[in-house]
N, C-alpha and C positions, 0 to 999 in steps of 0.2 A: 488372220488377226485374232489375237487373244486380248482379253481385258487385262492389261498389264498390272502388276502389283505395285501401284504407285498412285500418288495424289499430285495433281497439278495445281489445284486451287482450292482454298477454303473460303467460302463466302459467308459472312456474318450479316444477318438482318439487324439493322440498327434503327433506333427511334429518331435520332438526330444525326444526320451524316456529317455536318460540320463539327459537332462536338466529338464524335467518334474519331474522325480524321485527325483532329487536333490532339486527342489523347494519344494515338499511336505515334504521331510526330513528336510529341513530348517525350515518349519513350526512346526516341532516337531512331525510329524505324523510317526508312527512306521511301517517301511517296513518289510514285512515278507520275510526274506532271503531264507527260505526253500521253500516257494511257488513261489517266483519270479524266473525269469530266464533272459537270455540275450535278450529275445524278449517281456517280459511283467513284470510289477511291480504290486505287490499287497500290499495294506495297510489295516489293521484292523481299522475300525471306529466304535467303540462300537458294535452294532449289524448289521453293514453293512460293505461290502468290497468295497474299491475303487480299480479299476484296471486301469492301464495306458497301452495302447497298441498303436503301430504305426497306424496313421490314415488310411492309405491305407490297412493295414492288417485287421483292424477292419471292414472297409467297405467290404472287400472281405469275411471275416468270416460271416458277416451278410447277404451276398448275395445281397447287396444293389446296386442300380444304383447310379452313382456318383452325379447326380443332385438332388436326393431325400434324400441323406444321410446327417444328421446334425452333425455327429461326436461323437455320444454317443449311448450307448445302456443300457437299464435297464434290469436287469436279475432277474429271480427267479430260484433258484436251487431246484430240486426235487429229490426224493429218488430212482427213476428208470426211464428207458427209456419209460416204459408204462405210467407213470405219465406225462411225457413230452408230449406224444401223446394225452393223455386225456385233459390236460389243453390247448393244442393247439386247439383241437376241440371246447372246451368251448369258447376260445377267438374268434374263427372264427364265432361261432354261435352268439356271442355278437356283432359282427360287425367289427372285426379286418380283416385286409388284410394279406394273407399269403405272406411272403417275401422269406422264406427258409423253405422247407418242413422238417418235422422231419427226422433225419438221423444221421449217424456217424459224429462226429466232427473231424477236423484235430488234435485237442489236446487230443484225446483219449476218449472223452465222447460221449454224444448223445445230440443233441439240435435241436431246431426249432426257427425261428424268425418270428414274426408278427409285423405289424404296426397298431397302434391304429387309430381311425378316424382322428386324427390330424397329422399322419405321424411319431409319436414317435416309435422307434424300441424297442420291448420287446423280449428278448431271454429267452426261457424256456429251462433249461439245467439239465442234469444228469451228474455230474462230480464225479467219484468215489474218487478223491483226496480231494474233498470238500463236504463230506456228510452233508446235512442240519440237524440241530437240529429239534425237534418237532415244535418249533415256527418259523422255516424257517431260522434262523440265521446260519451263517457259522463261524467257529472258525479256524483261520489260525495258523499254527505252526510258531514260530518266530525263 
């Protein structure tokens, strides 16, 4: 398993989830009502998913310290917890800093978070609700 050169999801930390969700809907972006819930909104963007998540909840989910967190995380979804562990090791060997060790996620999956050399947070995740296609893309039900 190699850390593939792609992005599955961009998660933005937002101050007001309803306001942010309405903004993107007004732009004409398609909200996935099936995947979204009261605490998170998901939008399908071609081969990428945009997630909106309350800022403080995203910071906590990433295991980030307040002063180092920039309000977003980039994510790659993988097909298994073992794949998450493997790509985390690869990222660390390449020079990433471990922010959150691989483990069970509060949302029911398995994930790890690393920071690249410039401090950008990458989440490697296994989410059984969003299995990746062979090319790494995710298809949300609407």
